[in-house]
mmCIF file of the protein (N, C-alpha, C, O) and its ligand, coordinates in Angstrom:
data_MODEL
# 
_entry.id   MODEL 
# 
loop_
_entity.id 
_entity.type 
_entity.pdbx_number_of_molecules 
1 polymer     1 
2 non-polymer 1 
# 
_entity_poly.entity_id                      1 
_entity_poly.type                           'polypeptide(L)' 
_entity_poly.nstd_linkage                   no 
_entity_poly.nstd_monomer                   no 
_entity_poly.pdbx_seq_one_letter_code       MKTCPFCKGNIETRKISHMHRWNDKFYLFENIKAEVCKQCGEVFFSS 
_entity_poly.pdbx_seq_one_letter_code_can   MKTCPFCKGNIETRKISHMHRWNDKFYLFENIKAEVCKQCGEVFFSS 
_entity_poly.pdbx_strand_id                 A 
# 
loop_
_entity_poly_seq.entity_id 
_entity_poly_seq.num 
_entity_poly_seq.mon_id 
_entity_poly_seq.hetero 
1 1  MET n 
1 2  LYS n 
1 3  THR n 
1 4  CYS n 
1 5  PRO n 
1 6  PHE n 
1 7  CYS n 
1 8  LYS n 
1 9  GLY n 
1 10 ASN n 
1 11 ILE n 
1 12 GLU n 
1 13 THR n 
1 14 ARG n 
1 15 LYS n 
1 16 ILE n 
1 17 SER n 
1 18 HIS n 
1 19 MET n 
1 20 HIS n 
1 21 ARG n 
1 22 TRP n 
1 23 ASN n 
1 24 ASP n 
1 25 LYS n 
1 26 PHE n 
1 27 TYR n 
1 28 LEU n 
1 29 PHE n 
1 30 GLU n 
1 31 ASN n 
1 32 ILE n 
1 33 LYS n 
1 34 ALA n 
1 35 GLU n 
1 36 VAL n 
1 37 CYS n 
1 38 LYS n 
1 39 GLN n 
1 40 CYS n 
1 41 GLY n 
1 42 GLU n 
1 43 VAL n 
1 44 PHE n 
1 45 PHE n 
1 46 SER n 
1 47 SER n 
# 
loop_
_struct_asym.id 
_struct_asym.entity_id 
A 1 
B 2 
# 
loop_
_chem_comp.id 
_chem_comp.type 
_chem_comp.mon_nstd_flag 
ALA 'L-peptide linking' y 
ARG 'L-peptide linking' y 
ASN 'L-peptide linking' y 
ASP 'L-peptide linking' y 
CYS 'L-peptide linking' y 
GLN 'L-peptide linking' y 
GLU 'L-peptide linking' y 
GLY 'peptide linking'   y 
HIS 'L-peptide linking' y 
ILE 'L-peptide linking' y 
LEU 'L-peptide linking' y 
LYS 'L-peptide linking' y 
MET 'L-peptide linking' y 
PHE 'L-peptide linking' y 
PRO 'L-peptide linking' y 
SER 'L-peptide linking' y 
THR 'L-peptide linking' y 
TRP 'L-peptide linking' y 
TYR 'L-peptide linking' y 
VAL 'L-peptide linking' y 
ZN  non-polymer         . 
# 
_pdbx_entity_nonpoly.entity_id   2 
_pdbx_entity_nonpoly.name        ? 
_pdbx_entity_nonpoly.comp_id     ZN 
# 
_pdbx_nonpoly_scheme.asym_id         B 
_pdbx_nonpoly_scheme.entity_id       2 
_pdbx_nonpoly_scheme.mon_id          ZN 
_pdbx_nonpoly_scheme.ndb_seq_num     1 
_pdbx_nonpoly_scheme.pdb_seq_num     101 
_pdbx_nonpoly_scheme.auth_seq_num    101 
_pdbx_nonpoly_scheme.pdb_mon_id      ZN 
_pdbx_nonpoly_scheme.auth_mon_id     ZN 
_pdbx_nonpoly_scheme.pdb_strand_id   A 
_pdbx_nonpoly_scheme.pdb_ins_code    . 
# 
loop_
_atom_site.group_PDB 
_atom_site.id 
_atom_site.type_symbol 
_atom_site.label_atom_id 
_atom_site.label_alt_id 
_atom_site.label_comp_id 
_atom_site.label_asym_id 
_atom_site.label_entity_id 
_atom_site.label_seq_id 
_atom_site.pdbx_PDB_ins_code 
_atom_site.Cartn_x 
_atom_site.Cartn_y 
_atom_site.Cartn_z 
_atom_site.occupancy 
_atom_site.B_iso_or_equiv 
_atom_site.pdbx_formal_charge 
_atom_site.auth_seq_id 
_atom_site.auth_comp_id 
_atom_site.auth_asym_id 
_atom_site.auth_atom_id 
_atom_site.pdbx_PDB_model_num 
ATOM   1   N  N  . MET A 1 1  ? -15.553 -7.058 1.209  1.00 0.00 ? 1   MET A N  1 
ATOM   2   C  CA . MET A 1 1  ? -14.510 -6.141 0.525  1.00 0.00 ? 1   MET A CA 1 
ATOM   3   C  C  . MET A 1 1  ? -14.423 -4.913 0.955  1.00 0.00 ? 1   MET A C  1 
ATOM   4   O  O  . MET A 1 1  ? -15.450 -4.245 1.075  1.00 0.00 ? 1   MET A O  1 
ATOM   5   N  N  . LYS A 1 2  ? -13.276 -4.432 1.243  1.00 0.00 ? 2   LYS A N  1 
ATOM   6   C  CA . LYS A 1 2  ? -13.115 -3.027 1.743  1.00 0.00 ? 2   LYS A CA 1 
ATOM   7   C  C  . LYS A 1 2  ? -13.177 -1.991 0.581  1.00 0.00 ? 2   LYS A C  1 
ATOM   8   O  O  . LYS A 1 2  ? -12.993 -2.342 -0.584 1.00 0.00 ? 2   LYS A O  1 
ATOM   9   N  N  . THR A 1 3  ? -13.412 -0.851 0.896  1.00 0.00 ? 3   THR A N  1 
ATOM   10  C  CA . THR A 1 3  ? -13.479 0.293  -0.084 1.00 0.00 ? 3   THR A CA 1 
ATOM   11  C  C  . THR A 1 3  ? -12.621 1.362  0.349  1.00 0.00 ? 3   THR A C  1 
ATOM   12  O  O  . THR A 1 3  ? -12.419 1.594  1.541  1.00 0.00 ? 3   THR A O  1 
ATOM   13  N  N  . CYS A 1 4  ? -12.066 2.075  -0.675 1.00 0.00 ? 4   CYS A N  1 
ATOM   14  C  CA . CYS A 1 4  ? -11.130 3.237  -0.533 1.00 0.00 ? 4   CYS A CA 1 
ATOM   15  C  C  . CYS A 1 4  ? -11.863 4.318  0.204  1.00 0.00 ? 4   CYS A C  1 
ATOM   16  O  O  . CYS A 1 4  ? -13.023 4.591  -0.105 1.00 0.00 ? 4   CYS A O  1 
ATOM   17  N  N  . PRO A 1 5  ? -11.236 4.941  1.160  1.00 0.00 ? 5   PRO A N  1 
ATOM   18  C  CA . PRO A 1 5  ? -11.910 6.188  1.764  1.00 0.00 ? 5   PRO A CA 1 
ATOM   19  C  C  . PRO A 1 5  ? -11.753 7.364  0.852  1.00 0.00 ? 5   PRO A C  1 
ATOM   20  O  O  . PRO A 1 5  ? -12.372 8.392  1.128  1.00 0.00 ? 5   PRO A O  1 
ATOM   21  N  N  . PHE A 1 6  ? -11.004 7.316  -0.185 1.00 0.00 ? 6   PHE A N  1 
ATOM   22  C  CA . PHE A 1 6  ? -10.870 8.510  -0.924 1.00 0.00 ? 6   PHE A CA 1 
ATOM   23  C  C  . PHE A 1 6  ? -11.738 8.470  -2.231 1.00 0.00 ? 6   PHE A C  1 
ATOM   24  O  O  . PHE A 1 6  ? -12.346 9.470  -2.612 1.00 0.00 ? 6   PHE A O  1 
ATOM   25  N  N  . CYS A 1 7  ? -11.771 7.300  -2.888 1.00 0.00 ? 7   CYS A N  1 
ATOM   26  C  CA . CYS A 1 7  ? -12.531 7.256  -4.091 1.00 0.00 ? 7   CYS A CA 1 
ATOM   27  C  C  . CYS A 1 7  ? -13.783 6.169  -4.049 1.00 0.00 ? 7   CYS A C  1 
ATOM   28  O  O  . CYS A 1 7  ? -14.571 6.026  -4.984 1.00 0.00 ? 7   CYS A O  1 
ATOM   29  N  N  . LYS A 1 8  ? -13.824 5.551  -3.009 1.00 0.00 ? 8   LYS A N  1 
ATOM   30  C  CA . LYS A 1 8  ? -14.776 4.531  -2.728 1.00 0.00 ? 8   LYS A CA 1 
ATOM   31  C  C  . LYS A 1 8  ? -14.555 3.208  -3.750 1.00 0.00 ? 8   LYS A C  1 
ATOM   32  O  O  . LYS A 1 8  ? -15.404 2.334  -3.922 1.00 0.00 ? 8   LYS A O  1 
ATOM   33  N  N  . GLY A 1 9  ? -13.396 3.247  -4.310 1.00 0.00 ? 9   GLY A N  1 
ATOM   34  C  CA . GLY A 1 9  ? -12.981 1.957  -5.234 1.00 0.00 ? 9   GLY A CA 1 
ATOM   35  C  C  . GLY A 1 9  ? -12.793 0.830  -4.380 1.00 0.00 ? 9   GLY A C  1 
ATOM   36  O  O  . GLY A 1 9  ? -12.797 0.936  -3.153 1.00 0.00 ? 9   GLY A O  1 
ATOM   37  N  N  . ASN A 1 10 ? -12.609 -0.382 -5.066 1.00 0.00 ? 10  ASN A N  1 
ATOM   38  C  CA . ASN A 1 10 ? -12.498 -1.602 -4.405 1.00 0.00 ? 10  ASN A CA 1 
ATOM   39  C  C  . ASN A 1 10 ? -10.922 -1.726 -3.932 1.00 0.00 ? 10  ASN A C  1 
ATOM   40  O  O  . ASN A 1 10 ? -10.016 -1.332 -4.666 1.00 0.00 ? 10  ASN A O  1 
ATOM   41  N  N  . ILE A 1 11 ? -10.719 -2.216 -2.842 1.00 0.00 ? 11  ILE A N  1 
ATOM   42  C  CA . ILE A 1 11 ? -9.360  -2.344 -2.295 1.00 0.00 ? 11  ILE A CA 1 
ATOM   43  C  C  . ILE A 1 11 ? -9.053  -3.968 -2.291 1.00 0.00 ? 11  ILE A C  1 
ATOM   44  O  O  . ILE A 1 11 ? -9.835  -4.761 -1.767 1.00 0.00 ? 11  ILE A O  1 
ATOM   45  N  N  . GLU A 1 12 ? -7.986  -4.318 -2.851 1.00 0.00 ? 12  GLU A N  1 
ATOM   46  C  CA . GLU A 1 12 ? -7.516  -5.649 -2.868 1.00 0.00 ? 12  GLU A CA 1 
ATOM   47  C  C  . GLU A 1 12 ? -6.147  -5.778 -2.123 1.00 0.00 ? 12  GLU A C  1 
ATOM   48  O  O  . GLU A 1 12 ? -5.374  -4.820 -2.117 1.00 0.00 ? 12  GLU A O  1 
ATOM   49  N  N  . THR A 1 13 ? -5.852  -6.912 -1.518 1.00 0.00 ? 13  THR A N  1 
ATOM   50  C  CA . THR A 1 13 ? -4.610  -7.079 -0.783 1.00 0.00 ? 13  THR A CA 1 
ATOM   51  C  C  . THR A 1 13 ? -3.591  -7.712 -1.734 1.00 0.00 ? 13  THR A C  1 
ATOM   52  O  O  . THR A 1 13 ? -3.852  -8.749 -2.344 1.00 0.00 ? 13  THR A O  1 
ATOM   53  N  N  . ARG A 1 14 ? -2.350  -7.028 -1.852 1.00 0.00 ? 14  ARG A N  1 
ATOM   54  C  CA . ARG A 1 14 ? -1.302  -7.386 -2.787 1.00 0.00 ? 14  ARG A CA 1 
ATOM   55  C  C  . ARG A 1 14 ? 0.042   -7.396 -2.116 1.00 0.00 ? 14  ARG A C  1 
ATOM   56  O  O  . ARG A 1 14 ? 0.248   -6.694 -1.126 1.00 0.00 ? 14  ARG A O  1 
ATOM   57  N  N  . LYS A 1 15 ? 0.899   -8.124 -2.597 1.00 0.00 ? 15  LYS A N  1 
ATOM   58  C  CA . LYS A 1 15 ? 2.318   -8.070 -2.115 1.00 0.00 ? 15  LYS A CA 1 
ATOM   59  C  C  . LYS A 1 15 ? 2.958   -6.980 -2.957 1.00 0.00 ? 15  LYS A C  1 
ATOM   60  O  O  . LYS A 1 15 ? 2.794   -7.002 -4.177 1.00 0.00 ? 15  LYS A O  1 
ATOM   61  N  N  . ILE A 1 16 ? 3.687   -6.017 -2.371 1.00 0.00 ? 16  ILE A N  1 
ATOM   62  C  CA . ILE A 1 16 ? 4.363   -5.017 -3.137 1.00 0.00 ? 16  ILE A CA 1 
ATOM   63  C  C  . ILE A 1 16 ? 5.710   -4.777 -2.617 1.00 0.00 ? 16  ILE A C  1 
ATOM   64  O  O  . ILE A 1 16 ? 6.024   -5.248 -1.524 1.00 0.00 ? 16  ILE A O  1 
ATOM   65  N  N  . SER A 1 17 ? 6.553   -4.064 -3.329 1.00 0.00 ? 17  SER A N  1 
ATOM   66  C  CA . SER A 1 17 ? 7.866   -3.615 -2.757 1.00 0.00 ? 17  SER A CA 1 
ATOM   67  C  C  . SER A 1 17 ? 7.721   -2.111 -2.505 1.00 0.00 ? 17  SER A C  1 
ATOM   68  O  O  . SER A 1 17 ? 7.160   -1.371 -3.313 1.00 0.00 ? 17  SER A O  1 
ATOM   69  N  N  . HIS A 1 18 ? 8.246   -1.695 -1.357 1.00 0.00 ? 18  HIS A N  1 
ATOM   70  C  CA . HIS A 1 18 ? 8.222   -0.359 -0.867 1.00 0.00 ? 18  HIS A CA 1 
ATOM   71  C  C  . HIS A 1 18 ? 9.366   0.205  -0.352 1.00 0.00 ? 18  HIS A C  1 
ATOM   72  O  O  . HIS A 1 18 ? 9.974   -0.389 0.538  1.00 0.00 ? 18  HIS A O  1 
ATOM   73  N  N  . MET A 1 19 ? 9.800   1.395  -0.829 1.00 0.00 ? 19  MET A N  1 
ATOM   74  C  CA . MET A 1 19 ? 10.965  2.059  -0.443 1.00 0.00 ? 19  MET A CA 1 
ATOM   75  C  C  . MET A 1 19 ? 10.538  3.158  0.732  1.00 0.00 ? 19  MET A C  1 
ATOM   76  O  O  . MET A 1 19 ? 9.682   4.016  0.517  1.00 0.00 ? 19  MET A O  1 
ATOM   77  N  N  . HIS A 1 20 ? 11.115  3.050  1.782  1.00 0.00 ? 20  HIS A N  1 
ATOM   78  C  CA . HIS A 1 20 ? 10.893  3.947  2.911  1.00 0.00 ? 20  HIS A CA 1 
ATOM   79  C  C  . HIS A 1 20 ? 12.143  4.674  3.212  1.00 0.00 ? 20  HIS A C  1 
ATOM   80  O  O  . HIS A 1 20 ? 13.221  4.080  3.211  1.00 0.00 ? 20  HIS A O  1 
ATOM   81  N  N  . ARG A 1 21 ? 12.038  6.004  3.484  1.00 0.00 ? 21  ARG A N  1 
ATOM   82  C  CA . ARG A 1 21 ? 13.117  6.740  3.868  1.00 0.00 ? 21  ARG A CA 1 
ATOM   83  C  C  . ARG A 1 21 ? 13.081  7.097  5.278  1.00 0.00 ? 21  ARG A C  1 
ATOM   84  O  O  . ARG A 1 21 ? 11.995  7.514  5.682  1.00 0.00 ? 21  ARG A O  1 
ATOM   85  N  N  . TRP A 1 22 ? 14.017  7.023  6.093  1.00 0.00 ? 22  TRP A N  1 
ATOM   86  C  CA . TRP A 1 22 ? 13.958  7.149  7.456  1.00 0.00 ? 22  TRP A CA 1 
ATOM   87  C  C  . TRP A 1 22 ? 15.267  7.549  8.004  1.00 0.00 ? 22  TRP A C  1 
ATOM   88  O  O  . TRP A 1 22 ? 16.207  6.757  7.930  1.00 0.00 ? 22  TRP A O  1 
ATOM   89  N  N  . ASN A 1 23 ? 15.415  8.748  8.566  1.00 0.00 ? 23  ASN A N  1 
ATOM   90  C  CA . ASN A 1 23 ? 16.739  9.114  9.218  1.00 0.00 ? 23  ASN A CA 1 
ATOM   91  C  C  . ASN A 1 23 ? 17.838  9.189  8.054  1.00 0.00 ? 23  ASN A C  1 
ATOM   92  O  O  . ASN A 1 23 ? 18.992  8.822  8.280  1.00 0.00 ? 23  ASN A O  1 
ATOM   93  N  N  . ASP A 1 24 ? 17.456  9.662  6.838  1.00 0.00 ? 24  ASP A N  1 
ATOM   94  C  CA . ASP A 1 24 ? 18.399  9.688  5.805  1.00 0.00 ? 24  ASP A CA 1 
ATOM   95  C  C  . ASP A 1 24 ? 19.020  8.372  5.372  1.00 0.00 ? 24  ASP A C  1 
ATOM   96  O  O  . ASP A 1 24 ? 20.072  8.271  4.740  1.00 0.00 ? 24  ASP A O  1 
ATOM   97  N  N  . LYS A 1 25 ? 18.245  7.374  5.786  1.00 0.00 ? 25  LYS A N  1 
ATOM   98  C  CA . LYS A 1 25 ? 18.666  5.947  5.228  1.00 0.00 ? 25  LYS A CA 1 
ATOM   99  C  C  . LYS A 1 25 ? 17.492  5.364  4.521  1.00 0.00 ? 25  LYS A C  1 
ATOM   100 O  O  . LYS A 1 25 ? 16.342  5.617  4.881  1.00 0.00 ? 25  LYS A O  1 
ATOM   101 N  N  . PHE A 1 26 ? 17.776  4.582  3.511  1.00 0.00 ? 26  PHE A N  1 
ATOM   102 C  CA . PHE A 1 26 ? 16.542  4.010  2.819  1.00 0.00 ? 26  PHE A CA 1 
ATOM   103 C  C  . PHE A 1 26 ? 16.465  2.560  3.288  1.00 0.00 ? 26  PHE A C  1 
ATOM   104 O  O  . PHE A 1 26 ? 17.449  1.837  3.449  1.00 0.00 ? 26  PHE A O  1 
ATOM   105 N  N  . TYR A 1 27 ? 15.259  2.227  3.481  1.00 0.00 ? 27  TYR A N  1 
ATOM   106 C  CA . TYR A 1 27 ? 14.923  0.877  3.741  1.00 0.00 ? 27  TYR A CA 1 
ATOM   107 C  C  . TYR A 1 27 ? 13.979  0.271  2.736  1.00 0.00 ? 27  TYR A C  1 
ATOM   108 O  O  . TYR A 1 27 ? 12.928  0.848  2.453  1.00 0.00 ? 27  TYR A O  1 
ATOM   109 N  N  . LEU A 1 28 ? 14.332  -0.904 2.174  1.00 0.00 ? 28  LEU A N  1 
ATOM   110 C  CA . LEU A 1 28 ? 13.505  -1.490 1.146  1.00 0.00 ? 28  LEU A CA 1 
ATOM   111 C  C  . LEU A 1 28 ? 12.679  -2.566 1.769  1.00 0.00 ? 28  LEU A C  1 
ATOM   112 O  O  . LEU A 1 28 ? 13.282  -3.429 2.406  1.00 0.00 ? 28  LEU A O  1 
ATOM   113 N  N  . PHE A 1 29 ? 11.428  -2.627 1.674  1.00 0.00 ? 29  PHE A N  1 
ATOM   114 C  CA . PHE A 1 29 ? 10.627  -3.606 2.066  1.00 0.00 ? 29  PHE A CA 1 
ATOM   115 C  C  . PHE A 1 29 ? 10.134  -4.403 0.835  1.00 0.00 ? 29  PHE A C  1 
ATOM   116 O  O  . PHE A 1 29 ? 9.409   -3.872 -0.007 1.00 0.00 ? 29  PHE A O  1 
ATOM   117 N  N  . GLU A 1 30 ? 10.507  -5.574 0.756  1.00 0.00 ? 30  GLU A N  1 
ATOM   118 C  CA . GLU A 1 30 ? 10.047  -6.394 -0.376 1.00 0.00 ? 30  GLU A CA 1 
ATOM   119 C  C  . GLU A 1 30 ? 8.944   -7.473 -0.050 1.00 0.00 ? 30  GLU A C  1 
ATOM   120 O  O  . GLU A 1 30 ? 8.952   -8.125 0.994  1.00 0.00 ? 30  GLU A O  1 
ATOM   121 N  N  . ASN A 1 31 ? 8.068   -7.589 -0.964 1.00 0.00 ? 31  ASN A N  1 
ATOM   122 C  CA . ASN A 1 31 ? 6.873   -8.500 -0.856 1.00 0.00 ? 31  ASN A CA 1 
ATOM   123 C  C  . ASN A 1 31 ? 6.246   -8.399 0.463  1.00 0.00 ? 31  ASN A C  1 
ATOM   124 O  O  . ASN A 1 31 ? 6.100   -9.369 1.206  1.00 0.00 ? 31  ASN A O  1 
ATOM   125 N  N  . ILE A 1 32 ? 5.871   -7.180 0.746  1.00 0.00 ? 32  ILE A N  1 
ATOM   126 C  CA . ILE A 1 32 ? 5.107   -6.968 2.019  1.00 0.00 ? 32  ILE A CA 1 
ATOM   127 C  C  . ILE A 1 32 ? 3.707   -6.772 1.553  1.00 0.00 ? 32  ILE A C  1 
ATOM   128 O  O  . ILE A 1 32 ? 3.407   -6.321 0.447  1.00 0.00 ? 32  ILE A O  1 
ATOM   129 N  N  . LYS A 1 33 ? 2.824   -7.168 2.535  1.00 0.00 ? 33  LYS A N  1 
ATOM   130 C  CA . LYS A 1 33 ? 1.373   -7.071 2.212  1.00 0.00 ? 33  LYS A CA 1 
ATOM   131 C  C  . LYS A 1 33 ? 0.800   -5.846 2.361  1.00 0.00 ? 33  LYS A C  1 
ATOM   132 O  O  . LYS A 1 33 ? 0.901   -5.251 3.434  1.00 0.00 ? 33  LYS A O  1 
ATOM   133 N  N  . ALA A 1 34 ? 0.154   -5.343 1.346  1.00 0.00 ? 34  ALA A N  1 
ATOM   134 C  CA . ALA A 1 34 ? -0.563  -4.134 1.505  1.00 0.00 ? 34  ALA A CA 1 
ATOM   135 C  C  . ALA A 1 34 ? -1.823  -4.121 0.754  1.00 0.00 ? 34  ALA A C  1 
ATOM   136 O  O  . ALA A 1 34 ? -2.077  -4.893 -0.171 1.00 0.00 ? 34  ALA A O  1 
ATOM   137 N  N  . GLU A 1 35 ? -2.636  -3.156 1.222  1.00 0.00 ? 35  GLU A N  1 
ATOM   138 C  CA . GLU A 1 35 ? -3.842  -3.073 0.478  1.00 0.00 ? 35  GLU A CA 1 
ATOM   139 C  C  . GLU A 1 35 ? -3.915  -1.881 -0.472 1.00 0.00 ? 35  GLU A C  1 
ATOM   140 O  O  . GLU A 1 35 ? -3.659  -0.750 -0.060 1.00 0.00 ? 35  GLU A O  1 
ATOM   141 N  N  . VAL A 1 36 ? -4.284  -2.133 -1.818 1.00 0.00 ? 36  VAL A N  1 
ATOM   142 C  CA . VAL A 1 36 ? -4.091  -1.385 -2.823 1.00 0.00 ? 36  VAL A CA 1 
ATOM   143 C  C  . VAL A 1 36 ? -5.535  -1.023 -3.409 1.00 0.00 ? 36  VAL A C  1 
ATOM   144 O  O  . VAL A 1 36 ? -6.374  -1.905 -3.596 1.00 0.00 ? 36  VAL A O  1 
ATOM   145 N  N  . CYS A 1 37 ? -5.750  0.182  -3.659 1.00 0.00 ? 37  CYS A N  1 
ATOM   146 C  CA . CYS A 1 37 ? -6.925  0.434  -4.289 1.00 0.00 ? 37  CYS A CA 1 
ATOM   147 C  C  . CYS A 1 37 ? -6.945  0.400  -5.797 1.00 0.00 ? 37  CYS A C  1 
ATOM   148 O  O  . CYS A 1 37 ? -6.184  1.041  -6.520 1.00 0.00 ? 37  CYS A O  1 
ATOM   149 N  N  . LYS A 1 38 ? -7.972  -0.481 -6.222 1.00 0.00 ? 38  LYS A N  1 
ATOM   150 C  CA . LYS A 1 38 ? -7.986  -0.605 -7.808 1.00 0.00 ? 38  LYS A CA 1 
ATOM   151 C  C  . LYS A 1 38 ? -8.095  0.505  -8.642 1.00 0.00 ? 38  LYS A C  1 
ATOM   152 O  O  . LYS A 1 38 ? -7.627  0.600  -9.777 1.00 0.00 ? 38  LYS A O  1 
ATOM   153 N  N  . GLN A 1 39 ? -8.812  1.444  -7.954 1.00 0.00 ? 39  GLN A N  1 
ATOM   154 C  CA . GLN A 1 39 ? -9.242  2.670  -8.861 1.00 0.00 ? 39  GLN A CA 1 
ATOM   155 C  C  . GLN A 1 39 ? -8.263  3.709  -8.790 1.00 0.00 ? 39  GLN A C  1 
ATOM   156 O  O  . GLN A 1 39 ? -7.838  4.186  -9.842 1.00 0.00 ? 39  GLN A O  1 
ATOM   157 N  N  . CYS A 1 40 ? -7.805  4.165  -7.564 1.00 0.00 ? 40  CYS A N  1 
ATOM   158 C  CA . CYS A 1 40 ? -6.855  5.438  -7.607 1.00 0.00 ? 40  CYS A CA 1 
ATOM   159 C  C  . CYS A 1 40 ? -5.491  5.012  -7.287 1.00 0.00 ? 40  CYS A C  1 
ATOM   160 O  O  . CYS A 1 40 ? -4.590  5.851  -7.255 1.00 0.00 ? 40  CYS A O  1 
ATOM   161 N  N  . GLY A 1 41 ? -5.242  3.636  -7.021 1.00 0.00 ? 41  GLY A N  1 
ATOM   162 C  CA . GLY A 1 41 ? -3.774  3.185  -6.673 1.00 0.00 ? 41  GLY A CA 1 
ATOM   163 C  C  . GLY A 1 41 ? -3.257  3.714  -5.349 1.00 0.00 ? 41  GLY A C  1 
ATOM   164 O  O  . GLY A 1 41 ? -2.040  3.689  -5.168 1.00 0.00 ? 41  GLY A O  1 
ATOM   165 N  N  . GLU A 1 42 ? -4.028  4.173  -4.440 1.00 0.00 ? 42  GLU A N  1 
ATOM   166 C  CA . GLU A 1 42 ? -3.599  4.397  -3.058 1.00 0.00 ? 42  GLU A CA 1 
ATOM   167 C  C  . GLU A 1 42 ? -3.270  3.152  -2.338 1.00 0.00 ? 42  GLU A C  1 
ATOM   168 O  O  . GLU A 1 42 ? -3.941  2.123  -2.419 1.00 0.00 ? 42  GLU A O  1 
ATOM   169 N  N  . VAL A 1 43 ? -2.150  3.304  -1.595 1.00 0.00 ? 43  VAL A N  1 
ATOM   170 C  CA . VAL A 1 43 ? -1.759  2.085  -0.988 1.00 0.00 ? 43  VAL A CA 1 
ATOM   171 C  C  . VAL A 1 43 ? -1.907  2.268  0.587  1.00 0.00 ? 43  VAL A C  1 
ATOM   172 O  O  . VAL A 1 43 ? -1.477  3.258  1.178  1.00 0.00 ? 43  VAL A O  1 
ATOM   173 N  N  . PHE A 1 44 ? -2.555  1.217  1.194  1.00 0.00 ? 44  PHE A N  1 
ATOM   174 C  CA . PHE A 1 44 ? -2.706  1.192  2.664  1.00 0.00 ? 44  PHE A CA 1 
ATOM   175 C  C  . PHE A 1 44 ? -1.949  0.042  3.292  1.00 0.00 ? 44  PHE A C  1 
ATOM   176 O  O  . PHE A 1 44 ? -2.033  -1.099 2.838  1.00 0.00 ? 44  PHE A O  1 
ATOM   177 N  N  . PHE A 1 45 ? -1.212  0.355  4.337  1.00 0.00 ? 45  PHE A N  1 
ATOM   178 C  CA . PHE A 1 45 ? -0.555  -0.743 5.074  1.00 0.00 ? 45  PHE A CA 1 
ATOM   179 C  C  . PHE A 1 45 ? -1.291  -1.225 6.196  1.00 0.00 ? 45  PHE A C  1 
ATOM   180 O  O  . PHE A 1 45 ? -1.728  -0.456 7.052  1.00 0.00 ? 45  PHE A O  1 
ATOM   181 N  N  . SER A 1 46 ? -1.470  -2.615 6.241  1.00 0.00 ? 46  SER A N  1 
ATOM   182 C  CA . SER A 1 46 ? -2.331  -3.108 7.175  1.00 0.00 ? 46  SER A CA 1 
ATOM   183 C  C  . SER A 1 46 ? -1.615  -3.103 8.640  1.00 0.00 ? 46  SER A C  1 
ATOM   184 O  O  . SER A 1 46 ? -2.289  -2.960 9.660  1.00 0.00 ? 46  SER A O  1 
ATOM   185 N  N  . SER A 1 47 ? -0.336  -3.253 8.666  1.00 0.00 ? 47  SER A N  1 
ATOM   186 C  CA . SER A 1 47 ? 0.314   -3.539 9.975  1.00 0.00 ? 47  SER A CA 1 
ATOM   187 C  C  . SER A 1 47 ? 1.209   -2.213 10.270 1.00 0.00 ? 47  SER A C  1 
ATOM   188 O  O  . SER A 1 47 ? 1.880   -2.138 11.299 1.00 0.00 ? 47  SER A O  1 
HETATM 189 ZN ZN . ZN  B 2 .  ? -9.192  4.834  -4.214 1.00 0.00 2 101 ZN  A ZN 1 
# 
């Protein structure tokens, strides 16, 4: 199990939706795989 670099909490892999702004356009990524810290909620993208 990975741990969070900020709070050392456990990180789990989850599917989330993420809105990303790029060049004044919004891109919505749905059901993408991300690693989320259970403790502080920090999101890490694996790819
Ligand atoms: Zn954390």
